[in-house]
N, C-alpha and C positions, 0 to 999 in steps of 0.2 A: 716075779721072784727077784730078790736083790741079786745084783751081779756078785758072783764069787770068783775070786782069783787065787784061791788057796793053792799053794804049790807053785805059783808063777813068780818069776822075778822080773821086776821092771827097773829100768834105768831112766832117770829124769834129770835133764841138764838144767842148770840155772835154778836149782831147787832151794837156794838159801832164803828165798823171799817170794812174794807175789804169786803169780800164776804157777810157777814151778813148784813152790812149796805147797800150794793148794792141791795140785795134781798128785804130788807125792803123798800127801795126807789121805786123799780120796782112794788112791791105789792101795795104800796100807790098810785102810778101813775095810776094803773089799777082800783083804787076806793076802795080798801080794807082799813079798819081801822087796823093799824098795831101795835101790842104790841111788843115793842123792849126790849130785856133783855141783860144784860151783867153784869160784876163785878162792873163796875163803872158808877155811875150816873153823877157825877160832876167832880171828880178828875181823870185825865188820869192814867191808869195802864200802866207802861212801856212807857209813852208818846204815847199811842196808840189811843187816841180818847175816847169820852164819849157818853153816851146815849143822853145827853142833845144836843150835836152837831148833832147827828142823827135826833132827833126829830125836831131840828131847820131847818135842810135841807128839811125834809119832809113837814113841815108846810109852809115853805117859798115857796115851789112849789105847795101849795094848797091842800096837803094831810092831813091825820089825823094819829097821832101816839101817843101811850101811853107808857111811860117808866116804866119798872119794874126792879129794881135792883135784880139780882140773881147770885149767885156764884155756878157754877156747881161742885165745890169742896165740897160744903155743902149739906149733905143729906137733911137737913131741907129745904133749899132753893129749891132743886129739887122737893121734895115732895109737897111743897106748890105752885109751880109755876102755874100749870094748874088751881087750885082753885082760885088763885089770878087773873089770866087772866080772868076767868069767872066773878069774882066780878067786875073787871074793865070795861069789855066790854059787858057782858051779854051773850056771845056765843063764840064759837071757831070753825072755819071752816077749817083753814089751820095751820099746824104745820111745821115749817122749822127747822130741827135739824142741826145747823151749828157750834155751839160753840166748842172750843177746842184749845189747844196750842200744836203744833207738837214738839216733842223732838226726834231728830235723833241721833243715835249712833249704832255702830255695836253691834250685839247680845252679844258678849263677854264683851263689855264695858258698855252696858246699865244697869243702876242700877234698883233695884227692885222698887224704888220709881217712876222712869220715866216709867217703864213698867206699873205699876199700874195706873199712871195718864193717859197714852195713852189708856189703856183699858177703864178706867172710862169715859174720855172725848168723845171718839169716838164710844163706844159700849154700856156701861152700862147706861149712861145718855140718849142717844137716845131711848134705850129700855124702860127706866122708864117713860119718857115723852110720848112716844107713848102709852104705857100701860094705862097711866092716861087719855090720850085724847080719847081713843077708846070709852068708854061709853058715853062721851059727844057727839061725832060725831054720834054715833049710835042713840042716842035720837033725834038728829036733822035730821036724815035720810040721811046724806051724810057727807063727809069730805075728806081732802087731807093731807097726810103726805109726806113730801119731805126731804129725808136725803141728806146731802152733803158729797160726797165721794172724792176720789183722783185717779188720773191717775196712781199713784204708785201701786194701787191694781192690775194692769195688770202684768202678769209674766215678769221677766227679760229675755231679749232675749239673745241668744248666737250668737257670742262670747260675754261674759259679758263686758259691758262698765265700765268706771271708777266709775260712780255713783252707779251702781249695786254692785261693789266690795267694794267701800270705803264710799259710801254716807250715810250709816247708817239708811236707811229707811225700813229695813225688818220688824220690829215689827209694826211700824206705818202702813205700806202697808198691812200687814196681818190683822190688826184690821179693816182697811177700806174695805178689801175684805170680812171679816166677816159681816160688816155692809151691804154690797151689797147683800149677801146671806140672811140676816135677812130681808132686804127690800123685796126681791122676795117671801120669805116664808110668810111674814106678808100680802103681797098683796093677796096671795092665800087664806089666812084665812079670809080676810075682804072684798073681792070683793062682796060677796052676801049681805054684810051690806051697800054697797054703799060707802065704804071708799077706796079711792085710795092710794097706797103706792108706791113711786118711788124714785129713787136716781139720782142725777146729780153730775158730776165731771168735772173738767177742762179737755180739750183735751191735754193741754201741762202743763203750770204752770201759776199761777196768782201771781204777785209780791205784796202780802199783806205785812204789817209790820211784822207779825210773820213769814212769809215764806221767806222773803227777805234774811235772813242769810244763807239759804240753796240754793239759786239760784245764780249762777255766774253772775257777772255784765254784761257779754256779751250775756247772754241767752235772746232771744227775747220772753219775756212772753206775754200772751194774755190779752186784755182788759177785765175787769170784767163784762162789759155790756153784753157780749155774755153768760156768766154764768147765769146772772140774767134773761135773756130772756129764756134760756132753762128751768130754774127753773119755771117760770110762766106758761110755756106750760104744765107743769106736775101737775098743781093744779087748773084746771078749768073744764075739761071734766069729765063726769060721770065715775065711776070706771069701768063700763062695757066696756067703750071705750078705757081707757088709764090707766093701772095700771100694776105694776110689772116690770117696765122698769128701767134699768141701762143705763144712757145716758151720753154722753160727750159733753160739751158745743158747740164748734165750729162745730163738726160733726152733732149734732142734729139740731142746728139752720140751718145749710146748708141743711139738709135733709128736714126740714119743709118749707124752703124757706120763712121764716117770716122776716119782716123788724126789724132791731135793731136800737135803738136810744140811745143817751146819757141818763144818768140817769135822767136828768131834762126834757127829751122828746123833746128837741129843735132841735137836729141835728141828721140826719140819718147817721149811720155808714156803712162802706163798707160791702158787702157780705163776710161772713167769708171764709177764706182760711185755709184749714188744711195743716200745713207745712209738708214737707217730713220727718222731724225728729219725728213727732207724732207716737205713738205706732201703728204699722200696723194692729193689731188685733182688734182695736176699730171698732165697727159697727155703721155706720151713723144713722141708725134707732133705735139704742139701742138694748139691749138684755134682 
């Protein structure tokens, strides 16, 4: 049976483009009211899209979305986001921590500023938003927190390839690995509260606007729809049934054997194929 989130409210950060927008569209197609946040409501940041565009696509498809501008660089914006979401929609059932801008450089060349932003975007902000959402979800008797990870969190394999040596992803990958461990620890803390906490990452790479500069033109990136489908499978079952998972898009969708459609729901996509260049230690069922 298709996942139904009718009556649920979801908050998706970084929803003006890429993975965040796709997750918001998929949640809305399942019936959730989606609160979408990003730095820009009307004016594109780095020509990357706006919340207004995201809301337009969702409403055109028959869904409901509420835009809330929030800059994760601002402590005040982060602190007020959950209360503002509650004011706008009256409840909060699902939190998707997606927002962030990746900055790659080797450890020797990575500046303190870039290090701090990476830590903030991909660990501190998800921690703060989850912490703020917990009492809300507890009062409602259930909730789902989904963190967006990265396949780079997997260890580099030997002999080291060119990306491992020169790609500059070490700090970004380490922070994403820390987010995965936080996900699993928080799941253990909250299962008895009925709050599920999981993480989803691409199996390979998704060519979003912010990630494209790090992906070679010839690299066959994966469609974002598989990521969105894996995400929604992590935010509808009770915590007692599905929590503490770190999953990867193509692998997990293949494991569950669920159908995947375009974001507008009109066309069914092929059964996912995990390519031979995917990390061999990824577990189809998650870990």
